[in-house]
C-alpha positions in Angstrom: 38.1 16.0 -25.7 34.8 15.5 -23.9 34.8 16.4 -20.3 32.1 15.2 -17.9 31.8 16.2 -14.3 29.6 14.2 -11.8 28.2 16.4 -9.2 26.2 13.8 -7.3 27.5 10.3 -6.4 26.0 7.4 -8.3 24.8 4.3 -6.5 26.6 1.2 -7.7 23.4 -0.7 -8.7 21.1 2.2 -9.3 22.0 5.5 -10.8 19.5 7.3 -8.6 20.9 10.8 -9.0 23.2 12.3 -11.5 23.8 15.8 -12.7 26.1 16.1 -15.7 27.8 19.0 -17.4 29.5 18.4 -20.8 31.5 20.5 -23.2 32.1 19.3 -26.8 34.1 21.8 -28.7 31.8 24.6 -29.7 28.7 22.7 -28.4 26.9 24.5 -25.6 27.2 23.1 -22.1 24.2 21.2 -20.9 22.7 19.8 -17.7 21.3 16.3 -17.6 20.1 13.9 -14.9 17.8 13.5 -12.0 17.8 13.7 -8.2 15.4 11.4 -6.4 14.2 12.3 -3.0 11.7 9.4 -3.2 12.2 6.5 -3.6 15.4 6.7 -1.6 16.4 3.1 -2.3 16.9 0.9 -5.3 14.0 -1.2 -4.3 10.7 -0.3 -2.6 8.8 -3.1 -0.9 5.0 -2.9 -0.7 2.4 -5.4 0.5 -0.3 -7.3 -1.4 -2.9 -4.7 -0.4 -0.7 -1.6 -0.7 -2.3 0.5 -3.5 -0.4 3.8 -3.6 3.0 5.3 -3.2 4.6 8.5 -4.6 7.7 9.7 -6.4 9.6 13.0 -5.9 12.4 14.0 -8.1 14.3 16.9 -9.6 15.0 16.7 -13.4 17.7 18.8 -15.1 16.8 17.9 -18.7 13.8 16.6 -20.7 13.1 13.0 -19.6 11.0 9.9 -20.2 10.4 6.7 -18.3 10.2 3.1 -19.6 8.8 0.0 -18.0 11.5 -2.7 -18.0 9.5 -5.8 -16.8 6.9 -7.7 -18.7 3.5 -8.2 -17.1 3.9 -5.2 -14.8 0.6 -3.5 -15.7 -0.3 -3.9 -12.0 2.2 -1.0 -11.3 1.6 2.3 -13.0 3.0 5.8 -12.7 1.0 9.0 -13.1 3.7 10.5 -15.4 6.0 8.9 -17.9 7.7 12.0 -19.3 8.4 15.7 -18.6 10.6 18.7 -19.1 13.8 19.7 -17.4 14.7 22.2 -14.7 11.6 21.1 -12.8 10.6 19.3 -9.6 8.1 16.5 -10.1 5.9 14.8 -7.4 3.4 12.3 -8.7 1.7 9.1 -7.7 2.6 5.4 -8.1 -0.3 2.9 -8.1 -0.4 -0.8 -7.4 -3.1 -3.3 -8.1 -3.8 -5.6 -5.2 -1.8 -8.8 -5.5 -4.0 -11.9 -5.4 -1.5 -14.3 -7.1 -0.1 -15.6 -3.8 3.4 -14.9 -5.3 5.6 -11.8 -4.9 6.1 -9.8 -8.1 8.5 -7.1 -9.4 8.2 -4.0 -11.5 11.2 -2.1 -12.7 11.3 1.3 -14.3 14.1 3.3 -15.9 14.2 7.1 -16.4 16.3 8.5 -19.2 17.4 12.0 -20.1 15.7 12.2 -23.5 18.6 14.0 -25.2 21.4 12.2 -23.4 20.0 8.7 -22.7 23.4 6.9 -22.5 24.8 9.4 -20.0 22.0 10.1 -17.6 19.6 7.3 -16.6 18.4 5.6 -13.4 16.5 2.4 -12.7 14.4 1.5 -9.7 12.1 -1.3 -8.6 8.9 -2.0 -6.7 8.6 -5.5 -5.1 5.0 -6.4 -4.1 4.7 -9.1 -1.5 2.4 -12.1 -1.8 0.9 -11.3 1.6 -1.1 -8.4 2.9 0.0 -6.2 5.8 -1.8 -8.5 8.2 0.1 -11.6 7.0 -2.6 -13.2 5.0 -2.3 -14.0 1.3 -3.5 -11.3 -1.1 -6.2 -13.8 -2.2 -7.2 -14.7 1.3 -11.0 -14.9 2.0 -12.3 -12.3 4.3 -13.9 -13.7 7.5 -17.1 -11.8 8.1 -18.3 -13.7 11.2 -17.3 -16.3 13.8 -19.7 -18.1 16.1 -18.9 -20.7 18.8 -21.0 -23.3 20.6 -20.1 -21.6 24.0 -22.0 -18.5 23.2 -19.5 -16.2 21.5 -19.8 -14.3 18.2 -17.5 -12.1 16.2 -18.5 -9.7 13.3 -15.9 -8.0 11.1 -16.3 -5.4 8.4 -13.6 -4.5 5.8 -12.8 -1.7 3.4 -11.8 -2.0 -0.2 -8.2 -2.6 0.8 -9.1 -5.7 2.8 -8.4 -3.9 6.1 -10.7 -4.5 9.1 -12.6 -1.3 9.9 -15.1 -2.5 12.4 -15.0 -5.4 14.8 -17.5 -6.5 17.4 -17.2 -9.3 19.9 -20.2 -10.6 21.9 -20.0 -13.2 24.7 -21.8 -14.5 27.7 -20.2 -11.9 30.0 -18.4 -9.5 27.7 -19.2 -7.2 24.7 -16.6 -5.2 22.9 -16.6 -3.0 19.8 -13.7 -1.5 17.8 -13.5 0.8 14.8 -10.2 1.4 12.9 -9.3 4.5 11.0 -6.3 4.4 8.7 -4.8 7.8 7.9 -2.4 7.2 5.0 -1.4 10.8 4.5 -0.4 11.1 8.2 0.9 7.5 8.4 -1.2 6.7 11.5 -3.9 4.2 12.5 -6.5 4.9 15.2 -8.6 2.3 17.0 -11.7 3.4 18.9 -12.7 0.9 21.6 -15.9 2.6 22.7 -14.1 3.8 25.8 -11.5 5.9 24.1 -9.1 6.0 21.1 -5.7 4.6 20.7 -3.3 5.8 18.0 -0.1 4.5 16.5 2.1 5.1 13.5 1.7 2.6 10.6 3.7 1.3 7.7 2.7 0.8 4.1 1.0 -2.5 5.1 -1.3 -0.5 7.5 0.4 -2.2 10.5 1.5 -0.6 13.7 3.9 -1.6 16.5 2.1 0.0 19.3 -1.2 1.7 20.0 -1.3 4.3 22.8 -4.3 5.9 24.5 -5.2 7.5 27.8 -4.4 4.7 30.3 -4.2 2.1 27.6 -1.3 0.6 25.6 -1.4 -2.2 23.1 1.5 -3.7 21.1 4.8 -5.4 21.0 7.1 -5.3 24.0 10.7 -6.7 23.7 12.0 -9.4 25.9 15.5 -9.1 27.6 18.3 -11.4 28.6 19.2 -11.5 32.3 22.1 -9.2 31.5 19.7 -6.5 30.2 20.4 -7.0 26.5 17.3 -6.9 24.3 16.4 -10.2 22.6 15.8 -10.0 18.9 12.1 -10.4 18.0 13.1 -13.2 15.6 13.9 -15.2 18.8 11.2 -14.0 21.2 8.9 -11.1 21.9 5.8 -10.1 23.9 2.5 -8.7 22.9 0.9 -6.8 25.7 -2.6 -5.4 26.2 -2.5 -3.0 29.2 -5.4 -0.9 30.6 -6.3 0.6 33.9 -8.2 -2.5 34.9 -6.2 -5.4 33.4 -3.0 -6.6 31.8 -2.9 -9.4 29.3 0.4 -10.5 27.8 1.3 -13.1 25.2 4.9 -14.2 25.0 6.0 -15.8 21.7 9.2 -17.8 21.3 10.4 -18.3 17.7 14.0 -19.4 18.3 15.5 -17.4 15.4 12.9 -17.5 12.6 12.5 -14.7 10.1 9.7 -12.3 10.5 10.1 -10.8 7.1 6.9 -10.6 5.0 6.2 -13.8 3.0 8.5 -15.7 5.4 7.4 -18.9 7.1 7.5 -18.7 10.8 5.8 -20.6 13.6 6.1 -19.7 17.3 7.3 -22.9 19.1 5.8 -21.8 22.4 3.3 -19.5 24.0 3.0 -18.1 27.5 -0.3 -16.4 28.4 -0.4 -14.0 31.4 -3.4 -12.2 32.8 -3.7 -9.9 35.8 -6.6 -7.9 37.0 -5.3 -4.7 38.7 -8.3 -3.5 40.7 -9.4 -6.7 42.5 -8.0 -9.6 44.4 -8.3 -12.2 41.6 -5.1 -14.2 41.3 -2.9 -13.7 38.2 -2.9 -16.4 35.5 0.1 -17.8 33.8 -0.2 -20.6 31.3 2.7 -22.1 29.3 2.3 -24.1 26.1 4.5 -25.9 23.7 3.0 -25.6 20.2 2.8 -28.1 17.4 1.6 -27.4 13.8 0.2 -29.4 10.9 0.3 -28.8 7.2 -2.6 -26.3 7.0 -1.6 -22.8 6.2 -2.9 -19.9 8.4 -2.7 -17.3 5.6 -5.7 -18.3 3.5 -8.2 -16.4 5.6 -8.0 -12.8 6.9 -8.1 -13.7 10.6 -5.4 -15.5 12.7 -7.3 -18.6 13.8 -4.6 -19.6 16.2 -5.8 -16.8 18.5 -8.8 -19.0 19.4 -6.6 -21.6 20.9 -7.3 -20.5 24.5 -10.9 -19.5 24.0 -12.5 -16.2 23.2 -12.3 -15.0 26.8 -8.5 -15.1 26.5 -8.3 -13.9 22.9 -7.3 -10.4 22.1 -9.6 -9.2 19.3 -6.9 -7.1 17.6 -4.6 -10.1 17.4 -7.5 -12.1 15.9 -7.9 -9.6 13.0 -4.0 -9.6 12.8 -3.5 -5.9 13.3 -0.2 -7.0 14.7 1.1 -9.4 12.0 4.1 -10.8 13.9 1.8 -12.7 16.2 0.4 -14.7 13.3 2.2 -18.0 12.8 2.0 -19.1 9.2 0.7 -22.6 10.0 -2.3 -23.6 12.0 -1.7 -25.1 15.5 -2.8 -28.7 16.0 -1.7 -29.3 19.6 -0.7 -27.2 22.6 1.0 -29.1 25.4 1.4 -27.9 29.0 2.2 -29.6 32.3 -1.4 -29.4 33.2 -3.0 -30.8 30.1 -3.2 -30.7 26.3 -5.3 -28.8 23.9 -6.0 -30.5 20.6 -7.2 -28.5 17.5 -9.0 -30.1 14.6 -9.6 -27.8 11.6 -11.9 -28.2 8.5 -11.2 -26.2 5.4 -13.2 -24.7 2.5 -12.3 -25.4 -1.1 -10.1 -22.2 -1.2 -8.2 -23.5 1.9 -9.7 -21.0 4.3 -10.9 -22.3 7.6 -14.5 -23.4 7.7 -14.7 -24.9 11.2 -12.3 -25.3 14.1 -12.8 -27.6 17.1 -10.6 -26.9 20.2 -10.6 -29.7 22.7 -9.1 -28.8 26.1 -8.1 -31.9 28.0 -7.6 -30.0 31.3 -11.0 -28.2 31.2 -12.8 -31.1 29.7 -14.3 -28.8 27.1 -14.7 -28.9 23.3 -15.5 -25.6 21.6 -16.5 -25.5 18.0 -15.9 -22.3 16.0 -17.7 -21.8 12.7 -16.5 -19.2 10.1 -18.6 -17.3 7.6 -17.2 -15.3 4.6 
């Protein structure tokens, strides 16, 4: 009678770790199976511009890996077979996803000598969108100019990440450089006056950047009883320095913030306070309306231009904080003081060519032109 002992629990869907010992009469005992430290889940989710991951496992017997999904050449492993009684650490590589559809790759590892007794399957799901919320095929905005004297220049790396950003205006110049350290899992932004650093995910996104006297990032909202509001209902994005605090409060009312999900903030509150002078604080409240145009076909979040470049946070413009990007383009912002109407012209690839923002209260009409 064959006797098999399972030393490591098997996951119901994915046999991610199994060590087997078997005795068949005079047959010598054997060890077979694998122990995965990474991936730790059945499915690993990556973004359209995520290009690398890694796999760490211990193998008790000779093994080989098969690809289970057709048309999955976009996902490759550095090793497909090996020997037993060894620990393996090797790379996983992804082609950038420009299909505008999510895609799946599944692999199965087998103990070569005992394939029906020891095997494990796992998957990689690659989103249709990059870490910044734009489609994997989205055109890269290299420059923005406006008829009120502002200009923006953006440089990208080979993973479609912004690495340099400069903003010039009538009374303000700013320059940013971004350094993505994938081995450390951090991103650093140099503002010219100092550096801010934060942890980042595999979409090269961060939740907060912290420097000396400066903090930029998401800040939760709270109910009156002190309980934190889920960001799927409302959240704040705050830019705080020694001189100034700018805050943008977004209300979503229970929409998903998952990658590839459709979500549009239904209202925006803008707050500005200068800390070192007597200027009054500014609070503006808007109800937002959207049209049919998708905000994911270009790298930048064009909705950030709604209130003008002087109230636009440049890091939101390049979507370093993806949750602030609504997936549709705003057509109207309504407040008790007046309305802002947005008219947008598109290129053939659905990226924004020109945006005209007419502010009824100010009596201004600002035209933004985009170059790629």
